[in-house]
DOFIFI-689265 format. One line per 8 residues: number of its first residue (from 1); their letters; for each residue x, y, z of C-alpha. Coordinates in steps of 0.25 Angstrom, whole numbers, plus 5000, padded with zeros to 4 digits. Layout:
BEGIN
NUM) a) X Y Z; ...
This chain:
BEGIN
1) msapltgi) 5676 5451 5144; 5679 5463 5153; 5677 5478 5153; 5689 5487 5151; 5691 5491 5165; 5688 5477 5171; 5696 5476 5184; 5697 5491 5187
9) rvvdfsrv) 5691 5496 5200; 5686 5510 5202; 5682 5516 5215; 5672 5527 5212; 5671 5538 5223; 5663 5547 5214; 5648 5552 5214; 5637 5557 5205
17) lagplcaq) 5642 5557 5190; 5657 5560 5185; 5664 5550 5194; 5653 5539 5194; 5653 5540 5179; 5668 5539 5178; 5667 5526 5187; 5655 5521 5180
25) tllelgae) 5663 5522 5166; 5674 5514 5172; 5664 5504 5177; 5658 5502 5164; 5672 5500 5158; 5673 5488 5168; 5679 5494 5181; 5674 5490 5194
33) vikveppa) 5669 5503 5201; 5666 5504 5216; 5658 5517 5220; 5661 5523 5233; 5649 5531 5239; 5649 5540 5251; 5637 5538 5261; 5628 5548 5254
41) gdlsrraf) 5629 5541 5241; 5632 5545 5227; 5623 5557 5225; 5618 5551 5212; 5611 5540 5219; 5600 5551 5222; 5598 5555 5208; 5585 5553 5201
49) preaeisg) 5579 5543 5196; 5583 5533 5207; 5578 5520 5214; 5583 5520 5228; 5597 5523 5229; 5600 5520 5214; 5598 5532 5205; 5599 5531 5190
57) yyaqqnag) 5610 5542 5191; 5618 5533 5201; 5616 5520 5193; 5621 5526 5180; 5634 5531 5186; 5636 5519 5196; 5630 5506 5192; 5639 5495 5193
65) krnvsidl) 5648 5501 5203; 5650 5494 5217; 5647 5504 5228; 5654 5506 5242; 5649 5517 5251; 5658 5523 5262; 5659 5535 5271; 5673 5540 5269
73) napgarev) 5671 5548 5282; 5669 5535 5290; 5681 5527 5297; 5686 5517 5287; 5679 5522 5275; 5692 5528 5269; 5699 5515 5270; 5688 5509 5262
81) alrlcdra) 5690 5520 5251; 5705 5518 5251; 5704 5503 5249; 5694 5505 5238; 5704 5515 5231; 5716 5505 5234; 5709 5495 5225; 5704 5505 5214
89) dvivenfr) 5709 5507 5200; 5701 5519 5199; 5695 5529 5209; 5685 5539 5204; 5680 5551 5212; 5673 5564 5209; 5673 5571 5223; 5676 5585 5225
97) pgtlpsfg) 5691 5587 5224; 5698 5584 5238; 5687 5575 5243; 5693 5561 5242; 5706 5566 5247; 5700 5571 5260; 5697 5556 5262; 5711 5552 5258
105) ldydtvsa) 5706 5546 5245; 5714 5555 5236; 5722 5550 5224; 5735 5551 5231; 5730 5543 5243; 5723 5532 5235; 5735 5531 5225; 5745 5529 5236
113) rnprvvyv) 5738 5516 5239; 5734 5513 5225; 5743 5519 5215; 5736 5513 5203; 5723 5520 5206; 5717 5529 5196; 5709 5540 5203; 5700 5550 5196
121) sisgygqh) 5694 5562 5202; 5683 5570 5194; 5679 5584 5199; 5674 5597 5193; 5687 5604 5191; 5698 5594 5195; 5706 5592 5208; 5714 5604 5207
129) gawrsrsa) 5713 5619 5204; 5704 5630 5209; 5691 5624 5205; 5694 5610 5211; 5683 5612 5222; 5672 5617 5213; 5660 5609 5212; 5656 5604 5199
137) yaptiqae) 5643 5598 5194; 5643 5594 5179; 5635 5607 5175; 5644 5616 5182; 5656 5610 5175; 5649 5611 5162; 5646 5625 5165; 5660 5629 5169
145) sgitaitm) 5667 5621 5157; 5658 5628 5146; 5649 5617 5143; 5637 5623 5148; 5640 5636 5140; 5642 5628 5127; 5628 5621 5130; 5621 5635 5132
153) dqfgapeg) 5628 5641 5120; 5623 5629 5112; 5608 5629 5117; 5606 5642 5124; 5600 5645 5138; 5585 5643 5137; 5578 5654 5144; 5591 5661 5147
161) rprtdsls) 5595 5650 5157; 5608 5643 5155; 5607 5627 5156; 5617 5616 5157; 5617 5602 5152; 5608 5592 5157; 5620 5581 5158; 5632 5581 5167
169) hadvysgl) 5642 5581 5156; 5654 5585 5165; 5652 5574 5175; 5650 5563 5164; 5662 5568 5155; 5671 5569 5168; 5667 5555 5172; 5670 5550 5158
177) haavavla) 5683 5558 5157; 5687 5552 5171; 5685 5538 5166; 5693 5541 5154; 5705 5546 5163; 5703 5534 5172; 5705 5524 5160; 5717 5532 5156
185) aldhrdrt) 5723 5531 5170; 5720 5516 5171; 5728 5514 5157; 5739 5523 5163; 5739 5514 5175; 5740 5501 5167; 5752 5506 5160; 5759 5513 5172
193) gegqyidv) 5753 5507 5185; 5750 5521 5190; 5736 5526 5194; 5733 5541 5194; 5724 5552 5198; 5714 5558 5188; 5708 5572 5190; 5695 5575 5181
201) amaavmls) 5689 5589 5181; 5675 5589 5175; 5678 5604 5170; 5690 5599 5162; 5682 5587 5156; 5671 5597 5151; 5681 5605 5144; 5687 5592 5138
209) vnerlhad) 5673 5587 5133; 5670 5600 5126; 5673 5597 5112; 5672 5611 5107; 5681 5617 5118; 5691 5622 5107; 5680 5630 5100; 5675 5636 5114
217) lsgqdlga) 5689 5641 5117; 5693 5645 5103; 5688 5659 5104; 5682 5658 5090; 5669 5663 5087; 5663 5653 5077; 5650 5662 5074; 5639 5653 5069
225) etpilgat) 5648 5641 5067; 5647 5630 5077; 5659 5624 5084; 5661 5612 5075; 5660 5597 5079; 5652 5601 5091; 5638 5597 5095; 5633 5611 5092
233) dcpffvsp) 5620 5616 5084; 5615 5601 5082; 5602 5603 5075; 5590 5594 5078; 5580 5589 5067; 5568 5581 5066; 5569 5568 5059; 5559 5563 5048
241) egatfvip) 5553 5554 5059; 5551 5566 5068; 5563 5563 5078; 5572 5574 5082; 5587 5572 5079; 5600 5580 5080; 5611 5582 5070; 5625 5585 5077
249) mslvgsms) 5629 5595 5066; 5626 5610 5066; 5618 5616 5054; 5626 5629 5056; 5641 5624 5057; 5649 5624 5044; 5654 5610 5046; 5640 5604 5048
257) fplylaam) 5631 5612 5039; 5637 5606 5026; 5633 5592 5031; 5618 5595 5032; 5619 5600 5018; 5625 5587 5013; 5615 5579 5020; 5603 5587 5014
265) rradladd) 5610 5588 5000; 5608 5604 5002; 5622 5610 4998; 5614 5622 4993; 5611 5626 5007; 5626 5629 5009; 5624 5641 5000; 5611 5646 5006
273) prfrtpea) 5614 5660 5013; 5606 5655 5025; 5616 5644 5028; 5629 5648 5021; 5637 5651 5034; 5636 5647 5049; 5630 5660 5053; 5619 5659 5042
281) rrehldel) 5616 5645 5046; 5614 5649 5060; 5605 5661 5056; 5597 5652 5048; 5598 5639 5056; 5583 5637 5057; 5581 5637 5042; 5593 5627 5040
289) haivqewi) 5588 5618 5050; 5574 5618 5043; 5581 5614 5030; 5588 5602 5036; 5575 5598 5044; 5566 5598 5031; 5577 5590 5024; 5576 5580 5035
297) wtfddmas) 5562 5578 5034; 5563 5574 5019; 5568 5560 5024; 5559 5549 5028; 5566 5545 5041; 5578 5548 5049; 5586 5535 5044; 5586 5541 5030
305) ldvqfdea) 5589 5555 5035; 5601 5549 5043; 5607 5543 5030; 5607 5557 5024; 5613 5563 5036; 5623 5552 5037; 5628 5555 5023; 5632 5569 5028
313) kiptgqlr) 5638 5564 5041; 5627 5570 5049; 5622 5562 5061; 5609 5563 5068; 5604 5559 5082; 5589 5558 5086; 5585 5566 5098; 5581 5555 5109
321) tvgefads) 5579 5555 5124; 5588 5546 5132; 5577 5536 5134; 5575 5536 5119; 5589 5533 5116; 5590 5523 5127; 5579 5515 5120; 5586 5515 5107
329) qwvrqwta) 5591 5503 5100; 5605 5508 5100; 5605 5510 5115; 5600 5496 5117; 5610 5490 5107; 5622 5497 5113; 5618 5495 5128; 5619 5510 5130
337) trsvpdrn) 5610 5509 5142; 5608 5498 5153; 5600 5497 5166; 5605 5495 5180; 5597 5491 5192; 5592 5502 5201; 5593 5493 5213; 5578 5494 5215
345) ggritvpg) 5572 5485 5205; 5573 5494 5193; 5584 5498 5182; 5591 5510 5178; 5595 5513 5164; 5610 5519 5163; 5620 5520 5152; 5627 5508 5147
353) ppwhfsaa) 5642 5509 5144; 5645 5517 5131; 5655 5507 5126; 5656 5493 5122; 5669 5485 5124; 5671 5473 5116; 5678 5465 5127; 5668 5469 5139
361) gepgsper) 5656 5461 5136; 5642 5466 5134; 5640 5481 5136; 5631 5485 5148; 5635 5473 5157; 5637 5470 5168; 5625 5476 5175; 5628 5488 5183
369) vparqgeh) 5621 5489 5196; 5621 5502 5204; 5626 5500 5218; 5619 5504 5231; 5627 5513 5240; 5637 5505 5247; 5632 5492 5241; 5645 5485 5240
377) nddilrel) 5652 5491 5253; 5654 5477 5259; 5659 5470 5246; 5669 5481 5243; 5674 5483 5257; 5677 5468 5257; 5684 5469 5244; 5693 5480 5250
385) gfdedeig) 5697 5471 5262; 5687 5475 5273; 5682 5464 5281; 5668 5463 5287; 5672 5469 5300; 5679 5481 5293; 5666 5483 5284; 5657 5482 5296
393) slrrlgal) 5666 5492 5303; 5665 5502 5291; 5650 5500 5291; 5649 5504 5306; 5658 5516 5304; 5649 5521 5293; 5660 5520 5282; 5650 5512 5274
401) tepsrslv) 5637 5516 5268; 5628 5504 5267; 5619 5501 5254; 5606 5501 5263; 5609 5515 5268; 5599 5525 5262; 5605 5536 5253; 5595 5546 5259
409) epsrsdgn) 5596 5545 5275; 5593 5556 5285; 5604 5565 5288; 5614 5561 5298; 5624 5568 5307; 5638 5564 5308; 5638 5567 5323; 5642 5582 5321
417) grerandp) 5629 5587 5315; 5634 5585 5301; 5625 5579 5291; 5630 5566 5285; 5631 5564 5270; 5621 5553 5268; 5610 5565 5270; 5606 5567 5255
425) rrahteer) 5607 5582 5257; 5621 5581 5260; 5623 5571 5249; 5619 5581 5239; 5629 5591 5244; 5641 5583 5248; 5640 5571 5239; 5644 5577 5226
433) spdqadrh) 5656 5574 5217; 5665 5586 5214; 5657 5588 5202; 5645 5590 5210; 5649 5597 5223; 5645 5610 5229; 5652 5622 5224; 5660 5632 5233
441) tvprtrrs) 5664 5622 5243; 5676 5621 5252; 5680 5607 5257; 5682 5606 5272; 5692 5596 5278; 5680 5588 5285; 5675 5577 5276; 5660 5576 5273
449) anshetss) 5654 5564 5281; 5650 5553 5271; 5651 5562 5258; 5665 5559 5254; 5667 5574 5252; 5673 5585 5260; 5663 5594 5268; 5662 5608 5262
457) ers) 5656 5621 5265; 5646 5627 5255; 5644 5641 5251
């Protein structure tokens, strides 16, 4: 038995979320993934909670990847990176546009040596155009693309203060879309023998996942009517046992209101002046909600209520915390979560794969171990054809970051009074992917020591 991508090798230059999630998805599908970290390490290693250098955030996106840590500014390090790329089926990166080309690791250079490679770049606004150099956290992309405005329109702004979502949808969706594109490119390669370059823009992704974009751009005023088939105006109720649950159908909308009447056997409410139109239902929403709630409480339990709702094609979902859901029978049966070692004697709970393949064996296996920074340096370099003398030379030249090296060392000078990137203060400014970089920056030609990014001026 083997997973679908068994035999595929991925080189992951990315950091934090969008790129690592793309590579992790390919790993869960059976690929071998080698993560390339700069000396300052992936910023997500410093997230909380964490044990030593393994944070939960880092483990969730990187467990199971082999790890090599190199300083691309050091002599010999670029040759290590090129040999990795020579053997790669897939390369994933989410640096600011122009960063890897400054090290001679752009698609044209790599594909000249390895024509079958599939190379994917994830950035805020793509590799070309006026916005290519703009910084882009998930919240900024969600704000720019209209997602935050939709959320605020739906839920308002408490105390007059706008708010964004608590989850990084733009990063997650972009990582998944990048993985989908990689799978398509691998299929194309199987048929033609040709690799190719993939440019993923987070802003475009957020437009593509907005299922109501057509309504938002239609120019039509729907009045009290809600955009149909969207997760709008979902009412919450209290079950006969006292638990809160949600119904994903509006009490106001003309498509969904009749379903409530069918479930309650209350066709008479359709002629009630308070509920005859969407505008009327919106005005008297509290009264309509109370009628449904009182009907719910006529049942002995949620199971019997669900039978009635199911007849009317109305689903329900209990409001749970993540912890409550993770402790449910369904999660255990599906293996929807699993634990990985924190490398300090404990375990970290992370998501399991969301799919089960009949030809891939038991879900959730084998165990995924989050690597220490540079943990597989010597093994990987030997596989790339470096002998022991060459590995020793790379180590002496500072090209390799050793796994025993602290993530948080005192700042060092590179000899010219400039701070080196293993200083955590520098790491938080230079060690960011294109979706997490400082805004209003202009790249210089000098490369930033240890960071794998071009140095920049900040306003």
